[in-house]
N, CA and C of each residue as an Amber inpcrd file, in Angstrom:
protein
   462
  22.9310000 -23.1800000  -2.7770000  22.7960000 -24.6110000  -3.0110000
  23.5200000 -25.0310000  -4.2940000  23.4650000 -24.1640000  -5.3120000
  24.1450000 -24.4790000  -6.5620000  25.6490000 -24.5640000  -6.3380000
  26.1800000 -23.6610000  -5.5230000  27.6000000 -23.6750000  -5.2030000
  27.9790000 -24.9900000  -4.5230000  27.1420000 -25.4800000  -3.6280000
  27.4320000 -26.7350000  -2.9380000  27.4220000 -27.9060000  -3.9010000
  26.5120000 -27.9200000  -4.8600000  26.4700000 -29.0090000  -5.8340000
  27.7060000 -28.9870000  -6.7300000  28.1640000 -27.7980000  -7.1080000
  29.3830000 -27.6990000  -7.9010000  30.5650000 -28.2350000  -7.1180000
  30.6240000 -27.9280000  -5.8310000  31.7060000 -28.4330000  -4.9900000
  31.6430000 -29.9570000  -4.8850000  30.4420000 -30.4930000  -4.7720000
  30.2700000 -31.9390000  -4.6860000  30.7590000 -32.6070000  -5.9750000
  30.4030000 -32.0460000  -7.1080000  30.8490000 -32.5880000  -8.3880000
  32.3670000 -32.4910000  -8.5010000  32.9170000 -31.3720000  -8.0670000
  34.3630000 -31.1950000  -8.0950000  35.0510000 -32.2390000  -7.2140000
  34.5380000 -32.4610000  -6.0190000  35.1360000 -33.4580000  -5.1240000
  35.0210000 -34.8630000  -5.7060000  33.9270000 -35.1430000  -6.3950000
  33.7540000 -36.4370000  -7.0490000  34.7840000 -36.5960000  -8.1640000
  35.0470000 -35.5350000  -8.8930000  36.0620000 -35.5580000  -9.9420000
  37.4410000 -35.8190000  -9.3350000  37.7470000 -35.1610000  -8.2360000
  39.0290000 -35.3760000  -7.5580000  39.1560000 -36.8280000  -7.1000000
  38.0820000 -37.3820000  -6.5710000  38.0880000 -38.7810000  -6.1430000
  38.3290000 -39.6990000  -7.3350000  37.6920000 -39.4240000  -8.4640000
  37.8800000 -40.2460000  -9.6580000  39.3180000 -40.1800000 -10.1620000
  39.9070000 -38.9960000 -10.1620000  41.3040000 -38.8460000 -10.5870000
  42.2310000 -39.5960000  -9.6230000  41.9320000 -39.5290000  -8.3390000
  42.7510000 -40.2350000  -7.3470000  42.6660000 -41.7440000  -7.5380000
  41.4820000 -42.2330000  -7.8320000  41.3150000 -43.6710000  -8.0870000
  42.0770000 -44.0630000  -9.3500000  42.0170000 -43.2180000 -10.3780000
  42.7730000 -43.4780000 -11.6030000  44.2720000 -43.5310000 -11.3340000
  44.7550000 -42.6100000 -10.5030000  46.1730000 -42.6070000 -10.1360000
  46.5380000 -43.8880000  -9.3940000  45.6820000 -44.3160000  -8.4570000
  45.9520000 -45.5360000  -7.6990000  45.9920000 -46.7500000  -8.6210000
  45.0850000 -46.8150000  -9.5680000  45.0770000 -47.9360000 -10.5230000
  46.3650000 -47.9400000 -11.3360000  46.8000000 -46.7630000 -11.7620000
  48.0630000 -46.6500000 -12.4990000  49.2300000 -47.1040000 -11.6300000
  49.2150000 -46.7160000 -10.3700000  50.2860000 -47.1180000  -9.4520000
  50.2920000 -48.6290000  -9.2370000  49.1200000 -49.2250000  -9.1700000
  49.0270000 -50.6820000  -9.0040000  49.6040000 -51.3860000 -10.2240000
  49.3850000 -50.8180000 -11.4070000  49.8830000 -51.4170000 -12.6470000
  51.4000000 -51.3160000 -12.8060000  52.0660000 -50.5450000 -11.9520000
  53.5280000 -50.4320000 -12.0090000  54.2190000 -51.7090000 -11.5460000
  53.4970000 -52.5540000 -10.8570000  54.0830000 -53.7990000 -10.3800000
  54.0140000 -53.9000000  -8.8680000  54.4940000 -55.0090000  -8.3900000
  54.4660000 -55.2750000  -6.9620000  55.3780000 -54.3050000  -6.2080000
  54.8790000 -53.7500000  -5.0890000  55.7210000 -52.8150000  -4.3310000
  56.8330000 -53.5000000  -3.5420000  56.6800000 -54.8070000  -3.3020000
  57.6920000 -55.5530000  -2.5600000  57.9570000 -56.8670000  -3.2940000
  59.2110000 -57.0950000  -3.6470000  59.6070000 -58.3270000  -4.3230000
  60.7530000 -58.9400000  -3.5460000  60.5780000 -60.1840000  -3.1670000
  61.5850000 -60.9370000  -2.4180000  62.0750000 -60.1720000  -1.1930000
  61.1600000 -59.5450000  -0.4950000  61.4830000 -58.8600000   0.7440000
  62.1000000 -57.4790000   0.5930000  62.2650000 -56.9960000  -0.6430000
  62.8260000 -55.6550000  -0.8140000  61.7970000 -54.7440000  -1.4720000
  61.8340000 -53.4880000  -1.0680000  60.8880000 -52.4970000  -1.5620000
  61.3030000 -52.0770000  -2.9720000  60.3260000 -52.0230000  -3.8710000
  60.5520000 -51.6520000  -5.2640000  60.1740000 -50.1870000  -5.5050000
  60.5940000 -49.6140000  -6.6520000  60.2510000 -48.2160000  -6.9450000
  58.7460000 -47.9410000  -7.0110000  57.9310000 -48.9500000  -7.2170000
  56.4770000 -48.7460000  -7.2680000  55.8640000 -48.5520000  -5.8820000
  56.6560000 -48.7240000  -4.8470000  56.1490000 -48.6200000  -3.4830000
  55.6230000 -47.2190000  -3.1800000  56.4170000 -46.1860000  -3.4890000
  56.0290000 -44.8110000  -3.1760000  54.7780000 -44.3740000  -3.9410000
  54.6860000 -44.6010000  -5.2700000  53.4410000 -44.2300000  -5.9590000
  52.2060000 -44.9500000  -5.4120000  52.3760000 -46.1800000  -4.9780000
  51.2510000 -46.9170000  -4.4170000  50.7970000 -46.3000000  -3.0960000
  51.7310000 -45.9270000  -2.2540000  51.3920000 -45.2630000  -0.9920000
  50.7320000 -43.9220000  -1.2680000  51.3110000 -43.1420000  -2.1790000
  50.7590000 -41.8390000  -2.5290000  49.3510000 -41.9670000  -3.0890000
  49.1310000 -42.9400000  -3.9650000  47.8020000 -43.1740000  -4.5340000
  46.7910000 -43.5950000  -3.4820000  47.2170000 -44.4100000  -2.5490000
  46.3230000 -44.8370000  -1.4710000  45.8900000 -43.6590000  -0.6120000
  46.8530000 -42.8120000  -0.2660000  46.5130000 -41.6190000   0.5220000
  45.6350000 -40.6570000  -0.2660000  45.9000000 -40.5210000  -1.5620000
  45.0810000 -39.6360000  -2.3960000  43.6290000 -40.1010000  -2.4190000
  43.4160000 -41.4030000  -2.5590000  42.0510000 -41.9350000  -2.5520000
  41.4090000 -41.7490000  -1.1800000  42.1700000 -42.0240000  -0.1370000
  41.6490000 -41.8680000   1.2180000  41.2310000 -40.4280000   1.4840000
  42.1320000 -39.4890000   1.2260000  41.8350000 -38.0880000   1.5300000
  40.7620000 -37.5030000   0.6210000  40.7850000 -37.8550000  -0.6600000
  39.7410000 -37.3350000  -1.5410000  38.3950000 -37.9660000  -1.2010000
  38.4050000 -39.1980000  -0.7140000  37.1630000 -39.8240000  -0.2490000
  36.6030000 -39.1010000   0.9670000  37.4680000 -38.7200000   1.8820000
  37.0370000 -37.9600000   3.0590000  36.4840000 -36.6010000   2.6430000
  37.1790000 -35.9210000   1.7220000  36.6910000 -34.6280000   1.2400000
  35.3360000 -34.7620000   0.5490000  35.1770000 -35.8190000  -0.2480000
  33.8950000 -36.0460000  -0.9200000  32.7930000 -36.2820000   0.1070000
  33.0950000 -37.0970000   1.1070000  32.1030000 -37.3720000   2.1470000
  31.7160000 -36.0930000   2.8890000  32.7020000 -35.2820000   3.2280000
  32.4200000 -34.0180000   3.9200000  31.5600000 -33.1000000   3.0670000
  31.8550000 -33.0250000   1.7840000  31.0710000 -32.1770000   0.8850000
  29.6600000 -32.7360000   0.7150000  29.5540000 -34.0560000   0.6360000
  28.2480000 -34.6980000   0.5230000  27.4100000 -34.4050000   1.7670000
  28.0310000 -34.4630000   2.9310000  27.3330000 -34.1430000   4.1770000
  26.8750000 -32.6940000   4.1860000  27.7090000 -31.7960000   3.6630000
  27.3480000 -30.3790000   3.6080000  26.1580000 -30.1600000   2.6810000
  26.1190000 -30.8820000   1.5750000  24.9880000 -30.7510000   0.6490000
  23.7180000 -31.2700000   1.3090000  23.8210000 -32.3640000   2.0490000
  22.6430000 -32.9040000   2.7370000  22.1100000 -31.9210000   3.7730000
  23.0250000 -31.2940000   4.4820000  22.5910000 -30.3010000   5.4750000
  22.0400000 -29.0630000   4.7880000  22.6920000 -28.6750000   3.7080000
  22.3510000 -27.5200000   2.8640000  21.9720000 -26.2720000   3.6570000
  22.4570000 -26.1650000   4.8550000  22.2190000 -24.9760000   5.6470000
  23.3390000 -23.9610000   5.4770000  24.3250000 -24.3120000   4.6500000
  25.4490000 -23.4140000   4.4450000  25.0790000 -22.3250000   3.4590000
  25.7160000 -21.2050000   3.5940000  25.4670000 -20.0940000   2.6760000
  26.3500000 -20.2510000   1.4510000  26.0630000 -19.4840000   0.4320000
  26.8390000 -19.5540000  -0.7920000  28.1540000 -18.8250000  -0.6790000
  28.3750000 -18.1100000   0.3810000  29.6370000 -17.4040000   0.5750000
  30.5500000 -18.2350000   1.4600000  30.7810000 -19.4480000   1.0250000
  31.6390000 -20.3610000   1.7610000  33.0980000 -19.9540000   1.5590000
  33.8590000 -19.9160000   2.6280000  35.2480000 -19.4560000   2.5470000
  36.1990000 -20.5430000   2.0610000  35.7040000 -21.7060000   1.7090000
  36.5820000 -22.7840000   1.2690000  37.0090000 -22.6230000  -0.1760000
  36.5800000 -21.5930000  -0.8590000  36.9240000 -21.3900000  -2.2550000
  38.4140000 -21.3090000  -2.4870000  39.1370000 -20.6720000  -1.5910000
  40.5830000 -20.5520000  -1.7350000  41.2480000 -21.9120000  -1.5970000
  40.7980000 -22.7230000  -0.6710000  41.3670000 -24.0510000  -0.4920000
  41.0370000 -24.9420000  -1.6780000  39.8510000 -24.7840000  -2.2580000
  39.4560000 -25.5860000  -3.4000000  40.3720000 -25.3160000  -4.5870000
  40.8630000 -24.0870000  -4.7250000  41.7500000 -23.7500000  -5.8210000
  43.0500000 -24.5320000  -5.7260000  43.5090000 -24.8280000  -4.5190000
  44.7700000 -25.5290000  -4.3560000  44.6890000 -27.0050000  -4.7290000
  43.5100000 -27.5980000  -4.6890000  43.3710000 -29.0220000  -5.0110000
  43.7740000 -29.3160000  -6.4490000  43.3070000 -28.5540000  -7.4570000
  43.7690000 -28.8390000  -8.8180000  45.2790000 -28.6460000  -8.9810000
  45.8380000 -27.6810000  -8.2840000  47.2830000 -27.4590000  -8.3540000
  48.0190000 -28.6880000  -7.8260000  47.5260000 -29.2590000  -6.7610000
  48.1510000 -30.4530000  -6.1850000  48.0580000 -31.6280000  -7.1490000
  46.9030000 -31.8200000  -7.7560000  46.7260000 -32.9430000  -8.6810000
  47.6220000 -32.7810000  -9.9080000  47.6760000 -31.5830000 -10.4550000
  48.5570000 -31.3250000 -11.5940000  50.0060000 -31.5550000 -11.1840000
  50.3750000 -31.1100000  -9.9900000  51.7380000 -31.3220000  -9.4920000
  52.0700000 -32.8000000  -9.3860000  51.1220000 -33.5970000  -8.9410000
  51.3490000 -35.0420000  -8.8240000  51.5810000 -35.6680000 -10.1920000
  50.7690000 -35.3070000 -11.1810000  50.9440000 -35.8680000 -12.5180000
  52.2650000 -35.4260000 -13.1430000  52.6400000 -34.1750000 -12.9650000
  53.9300000 -33.7030000 -13.4750000  55.0620000 -34.4430000 -12.7760000
  54.9070000 -34.6660000 -11.4720000  55.9230000 -35.3900000 -10.7010000
  56.0860000 -36.8160000 -11.2240000  54.9910000 -37.4710000 -11.5180000
  55.0570000 -38.8460000 -12.0260000  55.8310000 -38.8940000 -13.3370000
  55.5410000 -37.9610000 -14.2220000  56.2250000 -37.9230000 -15.5170000
  57.6950000 -37.5520000 -15.3370000  57.9590000 -36.5490000 -14.5080000
  59.3270000 -36.0580000 -14.3240000  60.1980000 -37.0490000 -13.5590000
  59.6000000 -37.8570000 -12.6980000  60.3720000 -38.7690000 -11.8470000
  61.2570000 -39.6830000 -12.6780000  60.7100000 -40.2950000 -13.7090000
  61.5150000 -41.2080000 -14.5200000  62.3040000 -40.4770000 -15.5990000
  61.9140000 -39.2360000 -15.9060000  62.5830000 -38.4780000 -16.9630000
  63.8100000 -37.7320000 -16.4580000  63.6470000 -36.9330000 -15.4160000
  64.7590000 -36.1200000 -14.9190000  65.3470000 -36.6290000 -13.6120000
  64.8140000 -37.7010000 -13.0970000  65.3840000 -38.2970000 -11.9010000
  64.7080000 -37.8840000 -10.6060000  65.1460000 -38.5230000  -9.5580000
  64.5440000 -38.3410000  -8.2370000  64.7540000 -36.9400000  -7.6780000
  65.9920000 -36.4580000  -7.6710000  66.3020000 -35.2140000  -6.9620000
  65.5680000 -34.0020000  -7.5330000  65.6710000 -33.7760000  -8.8260000
  65.0550000 -32.5900000  -9.4210000  63.5360000 -32.6550000  -9.3110000
  62.9430000 -33.7850000  -9.7300000  61.4810000 -33.8960000  -9.7190000
  60.9260000 -33.8340000  -8.2990000  61.5660000 -34.5120000  -7.3760000
  61.0690000 -34.5280000  -5.9970000  61.2360000 -33.1800000  -5.3150000
  62.3630000 -32.5220000  -5.5580000  62.5810000 -31.2080000  -4.9480000
  61.5530000 -30.2000000  -5.4460000  61.2850000 -30.2050000  -6.7500000
  60.2800000 -29.2920000  -7.2910000  58.8810000 -29.6280000  -6.7870000
  58.5720000 -30.9120000  -6.6780000  57.2600000 -31.3360000  -6.1900000
  57.0580000 -30.9180000  -4.7330000  58.0280000 -31.2020000  -3.8960000
  57.9240000 -30.8390000  -2.4800000  57.8360000 -29.3210000  -2.3290000
  58.6250000 -28.6020000  -3.1020000  58.5860000 -27.1410000  -3.0630000
  57.2000000 -26.6250000  -3.4620000  56.6200000 -27.1940000  -4.5100000
  55.2800000 -26.7750000  -4.9510000  54.2370000 -27.0460000  -3.8740000
  54.3030000 -28.1890000  -3.2350000  53.3290000 -28.5350000  -2.1860000
  53.5010000 -27.6070000  -0.9860000  54.7380000 -27.3040000  -0.6330000
  54.9740000 -26.3740000   0.4800000  54.3890000 -25.0080000   0.1490000
  54.5780000 -24.5560000  -1.0820000  54.0300000 -23.2580000  -1.4850000
  52.5070000 -23.2340000  -1.4090000  51.8620000 -24.3310000  -1.7650000
  50.3970000 -24.3990000  -1.7340000  49.8860000 -24.2990000  -0.3040000
  50.5590000 -24.9680000   0.6270000  50.0410000 -25.0640000   1.9860000
  50.6260000 -24.0580000   2.9720000  51.4700000 -23.1590000   2.5080000
  52.0690000 -22.2080000   3.4470000  51.7970000 -20.7770000   3.0030000
  52.1780000 -19.8690000   3.8740000  52.0120000 -18.4540000   3.5580000
  53.0540000 -18.0290000   2.5250000  52.8180000 -16.8670000   1.9340000
  53.7450000 -16.3650000   0.9250000  55.0160000 -15.8470000   1.5900000
  56.0860000 -15.8560000   0.8050000  57.3490000 -15.3530000   1.3110000
  58.2830000 -16.4560000   1.7600000  59.4950000 -16.1000000   2.1080000
  60.5390000 -17.0030000   2.5920000  60.7920000 -18.1590000   1.6120000
  60.9180000 -17.8250000   0.3240000  61.0690000 -18.8530000  -0.7010000
  62.3840000 -19.6010000  -0.5890000  63.4480000 -18.9140000  -0.2140000
  64.7460000 -19.5730000  -0.0590000  64.6880000 -20.6070000   1.0700000
  64.0260000 -20.2550000   2.1510000  63.8780000 -21.1830000   3.2790000
  63.0500000 -22.3940000   2.8610000  61.9970000 -22.1650000   2.1050000
  61.1480000 -23.2680000   1.6440000  61.8980000 -24.1570000   0.6620000
  62.7320000 -23.5690000  -0.1800000  63.5490000 -24.3570000  -1.1080000
  64.5490000 -25.2160000  -0.3310000  65.1500000 -24.6430000   0.7070000
  66.0900000 -25.4020000   1.5380000  65.3920000 -26.5590000   2.2420000
  64.2000000 -26.3190000   2.7470000  63.4250000 -27.3840000   3.4020000
  63.1100000 -28.4950000   2.4010000  62.7600000 -28.1100000   1.1800000
  62.4710000 -29.0930000   0.1380000  63.6800000 -29.9730000  -0.1390000
  64.8430000 -29.3580000  -0.2280000  66.0680000 -30.1160000  -0.4850000
  66.3810000 -31.0600000   0.6680000  66.1690000 -30.6110000   1.8950000
  66.4000000 -31.4730000   3.0650000  65.4440000 -32.6700000   3.0310000
  64.1740000 -32.4340000   2.7380000  63.1890000 -33.5240000   2.6870000
  63.5560000 -34.5340000   1.6050000  63.9500000 -34.0400000   0.4300000
  64.3190000 -34.9240000  -0.6780000  65.5850000 -35.7130000  -0.3320000
  66.5250000 -35.0720000   0.3150000  67.7400000 -35.7710000   0.7260000
  67.4280000 -36.8640000   1.7470000  66.5630000 -36.5590000   2.6940000
  66.1550000 -37.5880000   3.6670000  65.4400000 -38.7450000   2.9730000
  64.6040000 -38.4240000   1.9930000  63.9430000 -39.4780000   1.2140000
  64.9430000 -40.3400000   0.4830000  65.9560000 -39.7120000  -0.0750000
  67.0120000 -40.4550000  -0.7590000  67.7150000 -41.4000000   0.2050000
  68.0550000 -40.8990000   1.3720000  68.7510000 -41.7280000   2.3650000
  67.8810000 -42.9100000   2.7620000  66.6010000 -42.6500000   2.9770000
  65.6980000 -43.7320000   3.3870000  65.5970000 -44.7980000   2.3030000
  65.3330000 -44.3900000   1.0650000  65.1110000 -45.3830000   0.0070000
  66.3990000 -46.0060000  -0.5020000  67.4110000 -45.2070000  -0.8020000
  68.6560000 -45.7470000  -1.3680000  69.5010000 -46.4690000  -0.3250000
  69.6870000 -45.8550000   0.8090000  70.6110000 -46.4020000   1.7880000
  69.9530000 -47.4070000   2.7340000  68.7780000 -47.0600000   3.2410000
  68.1220000 -47.9170000   4.2250000  67.3940000 -49.0940000   3.5750000
  66.5730000 -48.7980000   2.5460000  65.7870000 -49.8490000   1.9000000
  66.5160000 -50.5030000   0.7280000  67.5570000 -49.8700000   0.2140000
  68.2920000 -50.4150000  -0.9110000  67.5310000 -50.3130000  -2.2280000
  66.6470000 -49.3450000  -2.3640000  65.8840000 -49.1420000  -3.5900000
  66.6060000 -48.0940000  -4.4300000  66.9610000 -48.4600000  -5.6620000
  67.6470000 -47.5290000  -6.5380000  66.6270000 -46.5530000  -7.1200000
  66.8920000 -45.2640000  -6.9370000  66.0180000 -44.2110000  -7.4470000
  66.5560000 -43.6830000  -8.7730000  65.6640000 -43.2970000  -9.6960000
  66.1300000 -42.7810000 -10.9840000  66.9860000 -41.5260000 -10.8040000
  68.0660000 -41.4420000 -11.5490000  68.9560000 -40.2810000 -11.4810000
  68.9880000 -39.6000000 -12.8560000  69.3070000 -38.3340000 -12.8620000
  69.3710000 -37.5650000 -14.1040000  70.4470000 -38.0960000 -15.0340000
  71.5300000 -38.5440000 -14.4610000  72.6840000 -38.9470000 -15.2570000
  72.6750000 -40.4130000 -15.6800000  71.6530000 -41.1840000 -15.2840000
  71.7090000 -42.5750000 -15.7080000  70.5610000 -43.3690000 -15.4310000
């Protein structure tokens, strides 16, 4: 039961951090101005999903505590370890995005998330997938939506 309460507190902390991120994203400005998507659009979407998913995780953990029929040897411990890594990755990504530009920060962020959610090994393949995803993101935002993304050189 103590393990379940710790998990509940942890999920509540994750929800609070996600709400803080969403508030920060909202303070970046309007995501759409005069019919065009602004750079604040992506952080706002990411923050919304973070709140949604962390809210679902909190609810699931709260339900588990109410049932309290679970044993203390819950196998979700490994998955719980990845949540702080994801949150730290998001904060580093936010800082790096405007500092080192879209390509480097996004490629490293996508690569880190792939590593968290996949099996070990095949790092070159995962790096290539990250670069493809970031390139597609660039095409969508720069070419399709006309949103200028921060670059390392300017």
